[in-house]
N, C-alpha and C positions, 0 to 999 in steps of 0.2 A: 353560336353567334348569328349564323346564317338565318336560323328559325326565328330568332328575336328580331332581326332586321325585317324579315318577312312579315311577322305579327305586326310590327310597327308600321309597315307599309299597307297591310291590310286595315288596320285600324284608321289610318289616314283616309283611305278611300271610302270606308264606312261612314266616317264623320263627314266627308265631303257629299256623300250620297244623301246623308240625312239632311244635310244643310241644304243641298239642291231640292230636295223634296219638300222641305218646309219653306223654300222661297216662294213668294206669290207675286203674281203680275196683275196690275189694274191697268185696264185699257180706258184712256179718257179721250173723248171726241170734244174738240172746241175748234175755234177759228184757226185757220192757217196763217202763214206769214209773220208779220211782226207780233201779232198777239202770242203765237205759238213760242217765237224766240223768246220774248220777254217773261211769259209765263213759265216757261221751263227754267229759266233762270232764277227767277223770284220765288217760285212755289215749289216746282216739281223737285228740283235738285236739293233744296234744304229738306224736303219731306223724306227723300230716300236717303239723305245722310242721317234723318233722325230714326227712320225705320230701315235699316240696312237689308232686312229680308223681304222688302217690297219693292218691286220695279214697276215704275209707272211708264206706260208707253203712251205717246201723244199721237193720236190718230186725227190730223188736222184736216178740215174742210173748209171751203170758202164761205159757206153761209149756214145759218140755221135750218132752212128749207132742206138743203142737201143731207144735213146730219139726220133730220127727222125722216127722210126717205130711206136712209140706210137703217135706222133703228126699226123702221116697219119692215123692211125686208128681212131683218134678223129676229123678228119677234118670236118665233118658235124656237130659236136657238141663238140667244144673244152672245155676241162676242165682244161688245162694248159694256163696261161696267158703270162708268159715270159720263155725263153729258153736260156741257155748258151751252144753253141756247138761250135767245132772246124769249122775253116772257110770254109773248103770244104763241109762239111755236111751242114753248113748254107746255101751255096750256091744252094745246091740240094733243101733244104726246100724252099728256095726263088723261084726257077724255077718252084716248085709245088704249088705256091701260098698259102704256109702256114703262111707266115709274113707279117706284114705291115711295111713300111719303119721307120726307126728310123732316124729322121733328127733334124733340130733345131726347129721345131714345136713341138717335142717331148720333147726334152732337149737342152737347151742352151749350155750345156757343149760339145755338139757335135762339135761345131766350134773350140774348144781348143783340140782336139784329134790329136795325131800325125798322119801324112798323110797315114802310112801304117795300121792304125786302120779302115781306110774307104776303103773298097774293092769294085771296081765296079761291080754290079750285085748281090751284096748282100745286103739284106734289112737291116740286123743288123749292127751293128759297133763293134769294139774290145773293149772288157772290161779287158781282160789281155793278157800280152805277157809272153811267156815262151820261153826257148832256150835249146837245146841240150849241155849237158856237159859230160866231163869224170867223172866217179865215181870209187873211188878205196878204197881198204882196207888199211888202214893206218900202220898196222902192215907188210904188204907184200911189199907195196909200199912206200919206205921211203922218196923219193922227191916228190914234187907236180909235176905231168906231165904237161909239157909246150906245148905240141903239140898232135895232134891226132895220129901222128906217133907212139906215146907210144903203141899204140893197136898192132903194127906190131913188138915190141920189143920181141925177142925170149925168154928173161927171163920169160915172161908172157904166153908163149905157154902152153895150156892146162889149163890156169887160167882165161879165157875170158868168159863172159856172155853178149851176144847181142840179144835184141829181134829182130826178123827177119821181113822183109816185109811180109804181108801188114800193120804190125804195124807202125804207122808214125814214130816211132824212127828209125826203119830200114830203112825206105824211105829217113829220113833225113841224115842218116848215108851214104846212097848211093849217095846223091848229094854232100855231103862234100867230101867224097872219090874221087868222079869223079873230083872235083876241084884239090884235092891233086894230082891226076894221070895225070893232065894236059888235062883234058877233057874240052869242050867248052860248048856248049849249052845242059844243062840236060833236056831240054823239048823235044829235038829229039834224043839225043844219051847219055846214061849212061854207055856205054860198058867199058870205062876206069875205072869207079868207080866200077862196077860188078868185073871186073877181079881183081881189089885191095883188095875188101872184100874177094873174093875167096881165096887169099893168106892167109887170116886170118882163114879160115875154119876148117884146121886141128887142131888148137889151141883153139876151141871154145867148151866149156863144154856143153852148151845149147843154143838154139836158141829160147825156149819158158820157160823163168825163171818163177817159181812159189814160192811164191804168187806173186812176182814181181821181178824186177831186183834188187832192193835195199837191201832186206833182205840177200840174200846169199853173197853178197859182204860185208856187214856189219859184218856179223858173220864168215867171213873168209873162206867160201866155195870156193870162187873165189877172185881173185886179183883186176881185172879191168873190167870194162864196160861201158856202156853209159846209160844216164837216163835224165829226165827233171830236171831242175834246181830247181824249186820250191819244188818239192817233195824230192829231193836230200837233200836240206837245211834243211827240217823238218828232215828228217831221220838221217843227220849228228849230229842234236842235240840230238835226242832220242837214238842214238847209242852210246853216250858218246864219240863222235869223231872218232869212229871205221870207219865209212864212209866219206871219204874225197871227195870233189867236186872241180873241176878245169874247167876253160874256157879257151881252149887252144888258142894259140897266132894267129893261123889262122883265128880264129873267129868261128861262128856258124850259126844256122839257126833258125829262129822264128817259133813258134807255136802260133797262134792266136786263142783266143776264143772269139766268137761273141755274144753279148746279143741281142736278138731277141724278138719282140713283136708278139705274136701269133694273127693272123686274126680272128675276130669274137669272141675273148675270153670274158669271163664274165666280168673281173675286170675293163676293160676300163680305165678311168683316173686313177685309183689307181695302174695299172700297169705300165702306163707312169711315174707317180710319182716315183716308185720304180727303173725304168730304169734311170731317171734322177739322183737320187741319187746314183746308182751303178757307174755312170760316173763322178760323182763329185770328186774334188781333195780330200775332207774329206774322201770319202769311198775309193778311190783308194790308198791313203796314208795308210789308216788303213790296207787294205788287203795285201798291199806290206810288211808292217811291220810284219803282222801275218804270211804270208806264201811264201814272196819273189818272187811273180810275179813282173815282171817289169809293171809300170802303163801305161795306155794308154792315159791319159790326161796329156799334156804337161805342164799344171799349177800345178801338184802335187808336194808337197814338202814332201820328204821322209827323215826320221832319216838317219844321215849318216852311222850308223852301219849297218842298213837294207839295204841302198841303195848299199853298197859294195857287198852285197850277191845276187844281181841282175845284169842284163845287162845293167841297165840304163845309166851307164856311158860308156858304150862300143858300143853304137848303131851303130857307124861307121863300126865296125868289124863284123857286121851281114852280112851273104849271103843273097842276095835278092831272096827269093825263092817265086815263083808265085805259091800258092797253087792250084789255080783254074786251072792253066795249068798242074800241077802235077797230078791232079785228072783224067785228060784225058789219062794220060800215066801210072797211078798207076798199072793197072792190068799187063801191059807189064813188068814193073820193077819186080812186084811180081812173074811173070812167070820166069824171068832171074834168080832171087833168088833160084827158085825151081829147076831150070835146071843146073845152073852154080855155085852155091854157096853150098847150103846145101848138095849136094850129096858129095862134097869134105871134109865133116866132117869124123873124125875118127869114 
């Protein structure tokens, strides 16, 4: 009897050891803060429930540039398996040989992605779409702004908060303003946009909002500004409606986050399973409903109330921004901000 109990105990330990040995860990790097919280809830936890032998560890960092620096430092011995980065930084990582290509051999979902989720010269593919919006304090701005020109309304002078270039929000506003001012090819000349934003400068409270652009507008420190739709929608809810969100009639510009497989990373096939799941209609719908990023998979079916809080129904209104081309002129745009916009502030 004692031998039988011992045999059962040994067998249990053997099974546990085999199970432990077969368990795999995928390390994902992406944005910390509210992105990490909501992505974990909507995508990572359901994935681990579906694949109980795979654990996903979220290694959060504040921005894509910091993620790229970490990946560079680990190039000879990667510890991160999957990275979610903005498209221009993902292109830099691709050029440096940090990523393997994500194609239909990795995920059958790739074939169903919107065309602008697949960017030539980038190994990864789009996993989220976001877009610039106007954000406003609903106590100070009584009617929903319908146009970007609301920023130039004299009644809001001194009450504006705008993140400056090189922040991608400031760069996107430059391209939008260039179009508003009659500029043509933003890839070669944004002087019209720079001049138009220069007209705003005396009325801007700060070009470096802290902790972010959303809090000071929600608490009434400022009346109007710009931000990303996904985060703005979250803060609109947590502020009790004090933060309003508007997509202007002239349209906006996409910011694309790419999901990338790190070359020679330890997780291997487990990492590919995670990428496949992240691109699936199931995961895309869950994250859209959770944080209001527009899905990149065209087969995604999203609840109507969540869909209305994204740009998914307004794809035709988006300004076609080639972020890889913008990356080549970003330093020049930033220099123009420093010389021709910020010095005009009061």
